[in-house]
Biopython code that builds the backbone (N, CA, C, O; Angstrom):
import numpy as np
from Bio.PDB.StructureBuilder import StructureBuilder

atoms = [
    (1, "MET", "N", (1.069, -1.355, 0.053)),
    (1, "MET", "CA", (0.042, -0.251, -0.039)),
    (1, "MET", "C", (1.151, 0.955, -0.127)),
    (1, "MET", "O", (2.318, 1.085, 0.245)),
    (2, "SER", "N", (0.217, 1.747, -0.789)),
    (2, "SER", "CA", (1.333, 3.700, -0.487)),
    (2, "SER", "C", (0.924, 4.246, 0.800)),
    (2, "SER", "O", (0.033, 3.896, 1.575)),
    (3, "SER", "N", (1.656, 5.047, 0.840)),
    (3, "SER", "CA", (1.692, 6.141, 2.123)),
    (3, "SER", "C", (0.701, 6.490, 2.071)),
    (3, "SER", "O", (-0.007, 6.183, 3.031)),
    (4, "ALA", "N", (0.180, 7.170, 1.156)),
    (4, "ALA", "CA", (-1.199, 8.095, 0.881)),
    (4, "ALA", "C", (-2.142, 7.282, 1.586)),
    (4, "ALA", "O", (-2.607, 7.540, 2.696)),
    (5, "LYS", "N", (-2.398, 6.280, 0.874)),
    (5, "LYS", "CA", (-3.298, 5.172, 1.141)),
    (5, "LYS", "C", (-3.338, 4.729, 2.493)),
    (5, "LYS", "O", (-4.429, 4.438, 2.984)),
    (6, "GLU", "N", (-2.141, 4.626, 3.255)),
    (6, "GLU", "CA", (-2.127, 4.816, 4.563)),
    (6, "GLU", "C", (-2.980, 5.555, 5.694)),
    (6, "GLU", "O", (-3.682, 5.347, 6.683)),
    (7, "THR", "N", (-2.559, 6.345, 5.053)),
    (7, "THR", "CA", (-2.409, 7.420, 6.099)),
    (7, "THR", "C", (-4.257, 7.890, 5.731)),
    (7, "THR", "O", (-4.834, 8.207, 6.772)),
    (8, "MET", "N", (-5.047, 7.951, 4.621)),
    (8, "MET", "CA", (-6.023, 7.981, 4.518)),
    (8, "MET", "C", (-6.961, 7.053, 5.259)),
    (8, "MET", "O", (-8.049, 7.441, 5.683)),
    (9, "LEU", "N", (-6.471, 5.703, 5.418)),
    (9, "LEU", "CA", (-7.345, 4.823, 6.422)),
    (9, "LEU", "C", (-6.786, 4.740, 8.217)),
    (9, "LEU", "O", (-7.142, 3.835, 8.972)),
    (10, "LYS", "N", (-6.066, 5.639, 8.534)),
    (10, "LYS", "CA", (-5.535, 6.062, 9.941)),
    (10, "LYS", "C", (-6.432, 7.546, 10.028)),
    (10, "LYS", "O", (-6.959, 7.849, 11.099)),
    (11, "LYS", "N", (-6.560, 8.427, 8.840)),
    (11, "LYS", "CA", (-7.318, 9.451, 9.227)),
    (11, "LYS", "C", (-8.749, 9.101, 9.333)),
    (11, "LYS", "O", (-9.452, 9.749, 10.108)),
    (12, "GLY", "N", (-9.437, 7.775, 8.364)),
    (12, "GLY", "CA", (-10.664, 7.552, 8.253)),
    (12, "GLY", "C", (-10.947, 6.890, 9.501)),
    (12, "GLY", "O", (-11.933, 7.428, 10.005)),
    (13, "THR", "N", (-10.368, 5.668, 10.430)),
    (13, "THR", "CA", (-10.344, 5.166, 11.463)),
    (13, "THR", "C", (-10.658, 5.974, 12.619)),
    (13, "THR", "O", (-11.749, 5.923, 13.188)),
    (14, "ALA", "N", (-9.312, 7.020, 13.102)),
    (14, "ALA", "CA", (-9.404, 7.789, 13.749)),
    (14, "ALA", "C", (-11.041, 8.841, 13.470)),
    (14, "ALA", "O", (-11.834, 8.712, 14.403)),
    (15, "ILE", "N", (-11.481, 9.717, 12.402)),
    (15, "ILE", "CA", (-13.312, 9.852, 12.667)),
    (15, "ILE", "C", (-13.981, 9.238, 12.637)),
    (15, "ILE", "O", (-15.130, 9.676, 12.699)),
    (16, "ARG", "N", (-13.727, 7.454, 12.493)),
    (16, "ARG", "CA", (-14.718, 6.827, 12.943)),
    (16, "ARG", "C", (-14.887, 6.265, 13.862)),
    (16, "ARG", "O", (-15.842, 5.533, 14.120)),
    (17, "GLU", "N", (-13.820, 6.562, 14.623)),
    (17, "GLU", "CA", (-13.727, 6.019, 16.662)),
    (17, "GLU", "C", (-14.075, 7.536, 17.336)),
    (17, "GLU", "O", (-14.713, 7.632, 18.385)),
    (18, "ARG", "N", (-13.678, 8.446, 16.753)),
    (18, "ARG", "CA", (-14.424, 9.861, 17.293)),
    (18, "ARG", "C", (-15.948, 10.387, 17.236)),
    (18, "ARG", "O", (-16.602, 11.156, 17.940)),
    (19, "VAL", "N", (-16.205, 9.668, 16.145)),
    (19, "VAL", "CA", (-17.852, 9.751, 16.034)),
    (19, "VAL", "C", (-18.485, 8.661, 16.831)),
    (19, "VAL", "O", (-19.538, 8.866, 17.433)),
    (20, "HIS", "N", (-17.868, 7.493, 16.855)),
    (20, "HIS", "CA", (-18.383, 6.532, 17.120)),
    (20, "HIS", "C", (-18.507, 6.709, 19.461)),
    (20, "HIS", "O", (-19.183, 6.088, 20.281)),
    (21, "ASN", "N", (-17.548, 7.761, 19.598)),
    (21, "ASN", "CA", (-17.429, 7.658, 21.138)),
    (21, "ASN", "C", (-17.728, 8.829, 21.816)),
    (21, "ASN", "O", (-17.766, 9.176, 22.997)),
    (22, "ALA", "N", (-18.067, 9.690, 19.997)),
    (22, "ALA", "CA", (-19.191, 11.014, 20.644)),
    (22, "ALA", "C", (-21.022, 10.404, 20.734)),
    (22, "ALA", "O", (-21.857, 10.494, 21.634)),
    (23, "SER", "N", (-21.066, 9.869, 19.520)),
    (23, "SER", "CA", (-22.919, 9.092, 19.693)),
    (23, "SER", "C", (-22.673, 8.059, 21.281)),
    (23, "SER", "O", (-23.742, 7.974, 21.886)),
    (24, "THR", "N", (-21.645, 7.404, 21.908)),
    (24, "THR", "CA", (-21.729, 6.981, 22.567)),
    (24, "THR", "C", (-21.885, 7.467, 23.715)),
    (24, "THR", "O", (-22.750, 7.004, 24.459)),
    (25, "ASN", "N", (-20.919, 8.709, 24.174)),
    (25, "ASN", "CA", (-21.386, 9.520, 25.206)),
    (25, "ASN", "C", (-22.617, 10.463, 25.116)),
    (25, "ASN", "O", (-23.043, 11.077, 26.094)),
    (26, "LEU", "N", (-23.124, 10.529, 23.948)),
    (26, "LEU", "CA", (-24.651, 11.272, 23.994)),
    (26, "LEU", "C", (-25.621, 10.305, 24.216)),
    (26, "LEU", "O", (-26.749, 10.721, 24.480)),
    (27, "TYR", "N", (-25.419, 9.007, 24.164)),
    (27, "TYR", "CA", (-26.135, 7.813, 24.552)),
    (27, "TYR", "C", (-25.986, 8.038, 25.731)),
    (27, "TYR", "O", (-27.045, 7.980, 26.355)),
    (28, "THR", "N", (-25.154, 8.263, 26.290)),
    (28, "THR", "CA", (-24.723, 7.638, 27.759)),
    (28, "THR", "C", (-25.274, 9.141, 28.556)),
    (28, "THR", "O", (-25.398, 9.063, 29.778)),
    (29, "ARG", "N", (-25.557, 10.309, 27.974)),
    (29, "ARG", "CA", (-25.877, 11.380, 28.074)),
    (29, "ARG", "C", (-27.139, 11.314, 28.768)),
    (29, "ARG", "O", (-27.437, 11.502, 29.947)),
    (30, "ALA", "N", (-28.110, 10.859, 27.280)),
    (30, "ALA", "CA", (-29.184, 10.864, 27.317)),
    (30, "ALA", "C", (-29.948, 9.860, 28.133)),
    (30, "ALA", "O", (-31.092, 10.047, 28.548)),
    (31, "ARG", "N", (-29.171, 8.696, 28.348)),
    (31, "ARG", "CA", (-29.633, 7.988, 29.108)),
    (31, "ARG", "C", (-29.911, 7.921, 30.859)),
    (31, "ARG", "O", (-30.860, 7.414, 31.456)),
    (32, "CYS", "N", (-28.596, 8.695, 31.449)),
    (32, "CYS", "CA", (-28.437, 9.405, 32.270)),
    (32, "CYS", "C", (-29.862, 10.148, 33.231)),
    (32, "CYS", "O", (-30.612, 9.969, 34.190)),
    (33, "SER", "N", (-29.456, 11.214, 31.944)),
    (33, "SER", "CA", (-30.962, 11.865, 32.336)),
    (33, "SER", "C", (-32.196, 11.759, 32.376)),
    (33, "SER", "O", (-32.929, 12.509, 33.020)),
    (34, "PHE", "N", (-32.690, 10.476, 31.446)),
    (34, "PHE", "CA", (-33.971, 10.007, 31.236)),
    (34, "PHE", "C", (-34.122, 9.432, 32.881)),
    (34, "PHE", "O", (-35.038, 9.776, 33.629)),
    (35, "ILE", "N", (-33.003, 8.477, 33.256)),
    (35, "ILE", "CA", (-33.036, 8.313, 34.369)),
    (35, "ILE", "C", (-33.416, 9.088, 36.100)),
    (35, "ILE", "O", (-34.150, 8.884, 37.067)),
    (36, "CYS", "N", (-32.242, 10.152, 35.587)),
    (36, "CYS", "CA", (-32.806, 11.301, 36.362)),
    (36, "CYS", "C", (-34.108, 11.682, 36.302)),
    (36, "CYS", "O", (-34.768, 11.499, 37.325)),
    (37, "PHE", "N", (-34.633, 12.159, 35.377)),
    (37, "PHE", "CA", (-36.040, 12.714, 35.220)),
    (37, "PHE", "C", (-37.286, 11.431, 35.277)),
    (37, "PHE", "O", (-38.514, 11.517, 35.238)),
    (38, "LEU", "N", (-36.453, 10.353, 35.377)),
    (38, "LEU", "CA", (-37.632, 8.728, 36.464)),
    (38, "LEU", "C", (-37.986, 9.002, 37.499)),
    (38, "LEU", "O", (-39.167, 8.983, 37.848)),
    (39, "LYS", "N", (-36.869, 9.368, 38.325)),
    (39, "LYS", "CA", (-36.659, 9.391, 39.310)),
    (39, "LYS", "C", (-36.645, 10.627, 40.401)),
    (39, "LYS", "O", (-36.668, 10.628, 41.632)),
    (40, "ASP", "N", (-36.596, 11.685, 39.411)),
    (40, "ASP", "CA", (-37.121, 12.718, 39.916)),
    (40, "ASP", "C", (-38.465, 12.731, 40.802)),
    (40, "ASP", "O", (-39.459, 12.059, 40.528)),
    (41, "ALA", "N", (-38.358, 13.513, 41.800)),
    (41, "ALA", "CA", (-39.469, 13.266, 43.330)),
    (41, "ALA", "C", (-40.118, 14.894, 43.355)),
    (41, "ALA", "O", (-40.801, 15.159, 44.344)),
    (42, "LYS", "N", (-39.932, 15.998, 42.304)),
    (42, "LYS", "CA", (-40.555, 17.082, 42.584)),
    (42, "LYS", "C", (-41.671, 16.883, 41.674)),
    (42, "LYS", "O", (-42.719, 17.303, 42.166)),
    (43, "GLY", "N", (-41.829, 16.271, 40.249)),
    (43, "GLY", "CA", (-42.699, 16.175, 39.406)),
    (43, "GLY", "C", (-44.017, 15.702, 40.623)),
    (43, "GLY", "O", (-45.066, 16.325, 40.783)),
    (44, "GLN", "N", (-43.746, 14.902, 41.099)),
    (44, "GLN", "CA", (-44.576, 13.914, 41.919)),
    (44, "GLN", "C", (-45.486, 15.080, 42.917)),
    (44, "GLN", "O", (-46.680, 14.785, 42.862)),
    (45, "GLY", "N", (-45.268, 16.134, 43.676)),
    (45, "GLY", "CA", (-45.615, 16.783, 44.400)),
    (45, "GLY", "C", (-46.184, 17.613, 43.768)),
    (45, "GLY", "O", (-47.051, 18.169, 44.442)),
    (46, "THR", "N", (-46.064, 18.151, 42.257)),
    (46, "THR", "CA", (-46.691, 19.141, 41.640)),
    (46, "THR", "C", (-47.833, 18.224, 41.204)),
    (46, "THR", "O", (-48.742, 18.945, 40.794)),
    (47, "THR", "N", (-48.172, 16.894, 41.120)),
    (47, "THR", "CA", (-49.314, 16.607, 40.472)),
    (47, "THR", "C", (-49.630, 16.120, 41.328)),
    (47, "THR", "O", (-50.506, 15.334, 40.969)),
    (48, "GLU", "N", (-49.381, 16.009, 43.048)),
    (48, "GLU", "CA", (-50.521, 15.801, 44.236)),
    (48, "GLU", "C", (-50.982, 16.899, 44.085)),
    (48, "GLU", "O", (-52.204, 16.775, 44.003)),
    (49, "TYR", "N", (-50.655, 18.030, 43.993)),
    (49, "TYR", "CA", (-51.057, 19.434, 44.658)),
    (49, "TYR", "C", (-52.621, 19.672, 43.013)),
    (49, "TYR", "O", (-53.779, 20.085, 43.069)),
    (50, "ALA", "N", (-51.834, 19.198, 41.932)),
    (50, "ALA", "CA", (-52.641, 19.406, 41.148)),
    (50, "ALA", "C", (-54.070, 18.058, 41.303)),
    (50, "ALA", "O", (-55.020, 18.370, 40.584)),
    (51, "ILE", "N", (-54.268, 16.891, 41.994)),
    (51, "ILE", "CA", (-55.444, 16.244, 42.409)),
    (51, "ILE", "C", (-55.881, 16.772, 43.198)),
    (51, "ILE", "O", (-57.095, 16.667, 43.372)),
    (52, "LEU", "N", (-55.105, 17.573, 44.027)),
    (52, "LEU", "CA", (-56.083, 18.499, 45.206)),
    (52, "LEU", "C", (-56.564, 19.036, 44.804)),
    (52, "LEU", "O", (-57.748, 18.721, 44.688)),
    (53, "VAL", "N", (-56.135, 20.233, 44.266)),
    (53, "VAL", "CA", (-56.892, 21.309, 43.801)),
    (53, "VAL", "C", (-58.421, 21.097, 42.709)),
    (53, "VAL", "O", (-59.257, 21.995, 42.612)),
    (54, "GLY", "N", (-58.535, 19.792, 41.990)),
    (54, "GLY", "CA", (-59.108, 19.081, 41.207)),
    (54, "GLY", "C", (-60.407, 18.782, 41.845)),
    (54, "GLY", "O", (-61.572, 18.802, 41.445)),
    (55, "VAL", "N", (-59.708, 18.438, 43.204)),
    (55, "VAL", "CA", (-61.065, 17.554, 44.215)),
    (55, "VAL", "C", (-61.982, 18.795, 44.675)),
    (55, "VAL", "O", (-63.181, 18.932, 44.428)),
    (56, "LEU", "N", (-61.283, 19.528, 45.283)),
    (56, "LEU", "CA", (-61.429, 20.744, 46.096)),
    (56, "LEU", "C", (-62.569, 21.524, 45.005)),
    (56, "LEU", "O", (-63.543, 21.994, 45.592)),
    (57, "VAL", "N", (-62.549, 21.721, 43.387)),
    (57, "VAL", "CA", (-63.455, 22.311, 42.312)),
    (57, "VAL", "C", (-64.500, 21.398, 42.490)),
    (57, "VAL", "O", (-65.609, 21.920, 42.606)),
    (58, "VAL", "N", (-64.440, 19.919, 42.555)),
    (58, "VAL", "CA", (-65.401, 19.187, 42.075)),
    (58, "VAL", "C", (-66.058, 19.220, 43.759)),
    (58, "VAL", "O", (-67.220, 18.818, 43.704)),
    (59, "ILE", "N", (-65.766, 19.477, 44.802)),
    (59, "ILE", "CA", (-66.584, 19.512, 46.153)),
    (59, "ILE", "C", (-67.243, 21.134, 46.495)),
    (59, "ILE", "O", (-68.125, 21.414, 47.308)),
    (60, "ALA", "N", (-66.602, 21.914, 45.719)),
    (60, "ALA", "CA", (-67.147, 22.955, 45.440)),
    (60, "ALA", "C", (-68.149, 23.024, 44.664)),
    (60, "ALA", "O", (-69.191, 23.610, 44.959)),
    (61, "CYS", "N", (-67.889, 22.302, 43.355)),
    (61, "CYS", "CA", (-69.318, 22.426, 42.417)),
    (61, "CYS", "C", (-70.415, 21.499, 43.029)),
    (61, "CYS", "O", (-71.532, 21.875, 42.673)),
    (62, "LEU", "N", (-70.430, 20.807, 43.541)),
    (62, "LEU", "CA", (-71.183, 20.092, 43.752)),
    (62, "LEU", "C", (-71.927, 20.617, 45.148)),
    (62, "LEU", "O", (-72.989, 20.063, 45.432)),
    (63, "ALA", "N", (-71.416, 21.673, 46.046)),
    (63, "ALA", "CA", (-71.816, 22.266, 46.937)),
    (63, "ALA", "C", (-72.582, 23.118, 46.896)),
    (63, "ALA", "O", (-73.431, 23.324, 47.762)),
    (64, "ILE", "N", (-72.338, 24.095, 45.370)),
    (64, "ILE", "CA", (-73.243, 24.677, 45.021)),
    (64, "ILE", "C", (-74.379, 24.355, 44.613)),
    (64, "ILE", "O", (-75.443, 24.879, 44.942)),
    (65, "ALA", "N", (-74.203, 23.417, 43.823)),
    (65, "ALA", "CA", (-75.394, 22.090, 43.427)),
    (65, "ALA", "C", (-76.600, 22.183, 44.213)),
    (65, "ALA", "O", (-77.788, 22.370, 43.950)),
    (66, "VAL", "N", (-75.761, 21.949, 45.511)),
    (66, "VAL", "CA", (-77.078, 21.508, 46.362)),
    (66, "VAL", "C", (-77.634, 22.403, 47.564)),
    (66, "VAL", "O", (-78.723, 22.303, 48.130)),
    (67, "PHE", "N", (-76.769, 23.152, 47.761)),
    (67, "PHE", "CA", (-76.742, 24.559, 48.418)),
    (67, "PHE", "C", (-77.188, 25.676, 47.244)),
    (67, "PHE", "O", (-76.820, 26.827, 47.477)),
    (68, "LYS", "N", (-77.791, 25.496, 46.255)),
    (68, "LYS", "CA", (-78.579, 26.899, 45.034)),
    (68, "LYS", "C", (-78.871, 27.311, 45.928)),
    (68, "LYS", "O", (-78.297, 28.086, 46.693)),
    (69, "PRO", "N", (-80.328, 26.588, 45.965)),
    (69, "PRO", "CA", (-81.419, 27.513, 46.452)),
    (69, "PRO", "C", (-81.597, 28.328, 48.155)),
    (69, "PRO", "O", (-82.469, 29.013, 48.689)),
    (70, "LYS", "N", (-80.646, 27.948, 48.446)),
    (70, "LYS", "CA", (-80.276, 28.687, 50.231)),
    (70, "LYS", "C", (-79.447, 29.689, 49.337)),
    (70, "LYS", "O", (-80.127, 30.688, 49.106)),
    (71, "ILE", "N", (-78.248, 29.739, 48.784)),
    (71, "ILE", "CA", (-77.379, 30.627, 48.247)),
    (71, "ILE", "C", (-78.231, 31.854, 46.992)),
    (71, "ILE", "O", (-77.961, 33.031, 46.753)),
    (72, "GLN", "N", (-78.882, 31.299, 46.639)),
    (72, "GLN", "CA", (-80.133, 32.005, 46.047)),
    (72, "GLN", "C", (-80.660, 32.968, 46.821)),
    (72, "GLN", "O", (-80.143, 34.082, 46.739)),
    (73, "GLU", "N", (-81.445, 32.828, 47.457)),
    (73, "GLU", "CA", (-82.010, 33.243, 48.937)),
    (73, "GLU", "C", (-81.486, 34.326, 49.390)),
    (73, "GLU", "O", (-82.042, 35.402, 49.611)),
    (74, "LEU", "N", (-79.342, 33.737, 49.660)),
    (74, "LEU", "CA", (-79.070, 34.989, 50.987)),
    (74, "LEU", "C", (-78.825, 35.948, 49.559)),
    (74, "LEU", "O", (-79.166, 37.125, 49.681)),
    (75, "TRP", "N", (-78.373, 35.615, 48.490)),
    (75, "TRP", "CA", (-77.905, 36.605, 47.253)),
    (75, "TRP", "C", (-79.155, 37.264, 47.634)),
    (75, "TRP", "O", (-79.020, 38.330, 48.235)),
    (76, "ASP", "N", (-80.504, 36.794, 47.379)),
    (76, "ASP", "CA", (-81.333, 37.798, 47.029)),
    (76, "ASP", "C", (-81.726, 38.797, 48.200)),
    (76, "ASP", "O", (-82.144, 39.896, 47.837)),
    (77, "ALA", "N", (-81.630, 38.513, 49.725)),
    (77, "ALA", "CA", (-81.772, 39.513, 50.386)),
    (77, "ALA", "C", (-80.702, 40.547, 50.728)),
    (77, "ALA", "O", (-80.948, 41.662, 51.188)),
    (78, "ILE", "N", (-79.390, 40.024, 50.435)),
    (78, "ILE", "CA", (-78.435, 41.231, 50.547)),
    (78, "ILE", "C", (-78.482, 41.946, 49.488)),
    (78, "ILE", "O", (-78.014, 43.079, 49.595)),
    (79, "SER", "N", (-78.935, 41.614, 48.423)),
    (79, "SER", "CA", (-79.392, 42.537, 46.950)),
    (79, "SER", "C", (-80.212, 43.195, 47.446)),
    (79, "SER", "O", (-79.947, 44.392, 47.554)),
    (80, "ALA", "N", (-81.489, 42.720, 47.932)),
    (80, "ALA", "CA", (-82.519, 43.602, 48.716)),
    (80, "ALA", "C", (-82.031, 45.015, 49.529)),
    (80, "ALA", "O", (-82.471, 46.160, 49.424)),
    (81, "GLY", "N", (-80.902, 44.448, 50.413)),
    (81, "GLY", "CA", (-80.626, 45.333, 51.420)),
    (81, "GLY", "C", (-79.819, 46.055, 50.814)),
    (81, "GLY", "O", (-80.174, 47.229, 50.915)),
    (82, "ILE", "N", (-79.176, 45.971, 50.404)),
    (82, "ILE", "CA", (-77.896, 47.280, 49.054)),
    (82, "ILE", "C", (-78.585, 48.158, 48.613)),
    (82, "ILE", "O", (-78.471, 49.369, 48.801)),
    (83, "ASN", "N", (-80.086, 47.048, 47.397)),
    (83, "ASN", "CA", (-80.579, 48.130, 46.566)),
    (83, "ASN", "C", (-81.747, 48.978, 47.921)),
    (83, "ASN", "O", (-82.386, 49.899, 47.410)),
    (84, "GLY", "N", (-81.989, 48.815, 49.128)),
    (84, "GLY", "CA", (-82.859, 49.805, 49.665)),
    (84, "GLY", "C", (-81.828, 50.659, 50.555)),
    (84, "GLY", "O", (-82.228, 51.535, 51.322)),
    (85, "LEU", "N", (-80.520, 50.349, 50.400)),
    (85, "LEU", "CA", (-79.631, 51.879, 51.099)),
    (85, "LEU", "C", (-79.905, 53.158, 49.911)),
    (85, "LEU", "O", (-79.440, 54.283, 50.096)),
]
sb = StructureBuilder()
sb.init_structure("model")
sb.init_model(0)
sb.init_chain("A")
sb.init_seg("    ")
for serial, (resi, resn, name, xyz) in enumerate(atoms, 1):
    if name == "N":
        sb.init_residue(resn, " ", resi, " ")
    sb.init_atom(name, np.array(xyz, "f"), 0.0, 1.0, " ", f" {name:<3s}", serial, name[0])
structure = sb.get_structure()
């Protein structure tokens, strides 16, 4: 083989090794980031608060539906009192 071909082969091998190392490092970083994301407990607290707020909204809607006549009566009394001023 000529020295030019040998040099080209060495450069090609070096480039392939660098590309392989870079892709391996990228894969390893992505994998570690994904695993850390799965183990992260911060999102769990946020989800719990969202569920709690949702339950409170449902309870408030049910309370308004059940006590609507009493609330309407109270609102009318307040309105009449304000209009009487």
